[in-house]
C-alpha positions as CSV (number, residue, x, y, z in Angstrom):
1,M,32.7,58.4,-44.2
2,D,32.7,61.3,-46.9
3,N,30.2,64.1,-45.8
4,S,28.2,64.1,-49.1
5,L,27.2,60.4,-47.9
6,K,26.3,61.6,-44.0
7,Q,24.4,64.8,-46.2
8,R,22.7,61.9,-48.3
9,N,21.8,59.3,-45.6
10,N,20.6,62.2,-43.3
11,A,18.2,63.4,-46.0
12,R,16.7,59.9,-46.3
13,R,16.4,59.4,-42.9
14,M,14.6,62.6,-42.8
15,R,12.1,61.8,-45.7
16,V,11.4,58.5,-43.6
17,F,10.6,60.4,-40.4
18,R,8.8,63.3,-42.8
19,V,6.1,60.8,-43.9
20,R,6.1,58.3,-40.6
21,K,5.3,61.2,-37.8
22,K,2.0,61.6,-39.5
23,I,1.2,58.0,-39.3
24,Q,0.3,55.6,-36.5
25,G,-0.7,52.1,-37.1
26,T,-3.4,50.6,-33.9
27,A,-4.8,47.2,-33.8
28,E,-7.7,48.3,-35.7
29,R,-6.0,50.1,-38.4
30,P,-2.8,48.6,-38.6
31,R,0.4,50.0,-40.6
32,L,0.8,48.9,-44.2
33,T,4.5,49.5,-44.5
34,V,6.6,49.3,-47.3
35,S,10.6,48.8,-48.2
36,K,12.2,48.0,-51.3
37,T,15.7,47.2,-51.8
38,N,17.3,47.0,-55.5
39,Q,16.3,43.2,-56.0
40,H,13.3,42.6,-53.9
41,I,10.1,44.2,-52.4
42,Y,8.4,43.7,-49.1
43,A,5.4,45.1,-47.3
44,Q,4.5,44.3,-43.7
45,L,1.2,45.2,-41.0
46,I,2.8,46.9,-37.8
47,D,0.8,47.5,-34.8
48,D,2.7,50.6,-33.3
49,Q,0.9,51.1,-30.4
50,K,2.1,47.3,-29.3
51,G,5.8,47.8,-31.3
52,V,4.4,44.3,-33.3
53,T,4.5,43.0,-36.8
54,L,1.4,41.2,-37.1
55,A,2.1,39.8,-40.3
56,G,4.8,40.4,-43.8
57,V,5.5,39.3,-47.1
58,G,8.0,39.9,-49.6
59,T,9.7,38.5,-52.5
60,L,12.2,36.5,-50.4
61,S,8.8,34.8,-48.5
62,K,9.3,30.9,-49.0
63,N,5.6,31.1,-51.0
64,N,7.5,33.1,-53.9
65,Q,11.1,32.2,-53.8
66,K,10.7,28.9,-56.4
67,T,8.5,31.2,-58.7
68,E,8.8,34.5,-61.3
69,F,7.8,37.0,-58.2
70,N,11.0,35.9,-56.4
71,K,12.6,39.3,-58.1
72,K,11.5,43.0,-57.7
73,S,9.1,43.8,-60.6
74,K,5.6,45.7,-61.2
75,N,4.1,41.9,-61.4
76,S,6.0,40.8,-58.4
77,A,4.7,44.0,-56.5
78,R,1.1,43.0,-57.6
79,K,1.6,39.7,-55.7
80,V,2.9,41.0,-52.7
81,G,0.1,43.4,-52.8
82,T,-2.7,40.7,-52.7
83,Q,-0.6,38.2,-50.1
84,I,-0.7,41.3,-47.8
85,A,-4.2,42.1,-48.6
86,Q,-5.0,38.1,-47.9
87,M,-3.3,38.2,-44.7
88,A,-4.8,41.1,-43.6
89,K,-8.2,39.5,-44.4
90,G,-7.2,36.3,-42.5
91,M,-6.8,38.6,-39.7
92,N,-10.9,40.5,-39.9
93,L,-8.8,43.7,-40.8
94,N,-10.2,45.9,-44.0
95,E,-8.5,49.0,-43.1
96,V,-4.9,50.0,-42.6
97,I,-2.5,53.1,-43.4
98,F,-0.4,53.3,-46.1
99,D,3.3,53.9,-45.1
100,R,5.4,54.3,-48.3
101,G,8.2,55.4,-46.6
102,R,11.1,57.2,-48.2
103,H,9.7,56.3,-51.8
104,K,7.5,58.0,-54.3
105,F,4.1,56.4,-54.7
106,H,5.3,55.6,-58.2
107,G,6.1,52.2,-60.0
108,V,6.2,48.9,-58.0
109,I,4.6,50.9,-55.0
110,A,2.0,52.0,-56.7
111,E,1.8,48.7,-58.1
112,L,1.8,47.1,-54.6
113,A,-1.0,49.8,-53.4
114,N,-3.1,49.0,-56.1
115,A,-3.3,45.4,-55.9
116,A,-3.6,45.6,-51.9
117,R,-6.7,47.9,-52.6
118,E,-8.2,45.8,-55.4
119,A,-8.0,42.6,-53.3
120,G,-9.8,44.9,-50.6
121,L,-8.2,46.7,-48.4
122,Q,-9.3,50.0,-47.8
123,F,-6.5,52.8,-47.6
């Protein structure tokens, strides 16, 4: 692997660790982590104390596959944000800790977060 690729991958990994070292999800207040690829966006609720994923949804989920929300866009991010908030409400969770990972709070990440807030999650 080229040295510049190693440096770029290392920088990405360090950005993730820099953000995640400050936050810790619990059973009462899980971590809402957002990840994205070039084509899709995903959100998960994670209990870090037990190391368990409580709920997860994304553009590749079964209820989004055959709709217009099957690709990464701001509309899809809004839909995923409301879906993860509904899942959290179904588990009687009102508060979460938002984990943006290595991504800036901008674009589809911000849309997902704002939709989750509008649907009733507090963070």
